[in-house]
N, C-alpha and C positions, 0 to 999 in steps of 0.2 A: 377210289378210282383213280383215273390218270391225272396228273397234275401238269400244269403249263399252258402253253399257247399252242393252238393248231399250226403247223407249218404252211407256208405258201406252196412249196413244192415237196412231194413225198418221196422221191427217189434220187439217190447220189450214187455217182460212178466214181470210183477210185482207182489208182494204179497201186499195186502191191508190189513191193520190193522184197524178194525172197531172201536176199543176202542180209537185211537187217530188221526185216518185219515192218518196215515203215509203210504207211497209207499216204497217199497224195491225192487230194480231192481234185478230179478233172472236170466234173460237170454235175449240174443239178438239173433235173427233169422232173415229170410228173406233176401237173398242176393238182393242187389238192381238192378243186372243184370237180375233177375227172377221175382221179386216181386216190379214192378215198381209202385211208386206213390199208395200205399194202401190207398183206401178212407173210407172204412167201414168194421167193423167186426161185427159178430153176434154170439154168444154163443148159442148152441143148449140146450134146457131145459132139455132133457132126456139123451142124449149122452154126452160123454166127448170130444166134438169136437167145434173147433171154424172155422168159415168160414170167409175168408176175400176177399173183391174184390179190384181190381186194377182199376184206372180211367185214361184214356188216351183220347185225342181228335183224334188221327190219327188212332190208331189201337183199335181192339176189346179188351174190359177189360177181364181179368181173374178171375175165382173164384178158391181159393185154399181152401182145407180142411185140418186141422190139428188137430191131436190127442194130447191131453195135457197130457204129461207124469208127473209121481208122483213128479219129481223134479222142474216141472215147464217148461221145455223146450217143444218146438213144433215139432211134428213128422209129416211131410206132408204126408197125405194119399190120396190125389186127387188133381186134376187140371182140369178145364174145361174152354172153351171159353164161355164167357158171352153173346155172341150173338148179340153184339153191342158196342158202344163207350161210354164213360162217364159213366162207371158202377158206381153207387153212393150209392146205397142202397140195403140190403139184409133183408128178413124177412122169417119167418118159419110159414107156415100155421097152423091152429088150431090143427089138427090131428097129427102135428109134423112129416109129412112124405114127404113134399115138401119144398124146399128152393126156394123162388122167388127173382129175381134180377131186379133191375130197371135200364135201360140205357136211357141217354137223347137222343142218336141218333142211 
């Protein structure tokens, strides 16, 4: 199984520099008590929003919506139950109007 210690925060925002591939940490978000085991994140192609799902085998996963602020920090703007456990993937439909979540169970 996994080794190490659980982190206090589970989401990190980095700035990516395409010219040399460098990553610079901008912000740490997502208190571990609320955002447990984030499994996948999806950026909305039109909105300034990133969606993140949590994966749990005992309780339903959650889907969080975050607005990305100008300084790179994340402002939580929504949270819903994923409707099943082991939520592992998010995608956005072709019309960019619906978010689709995949649950194993």
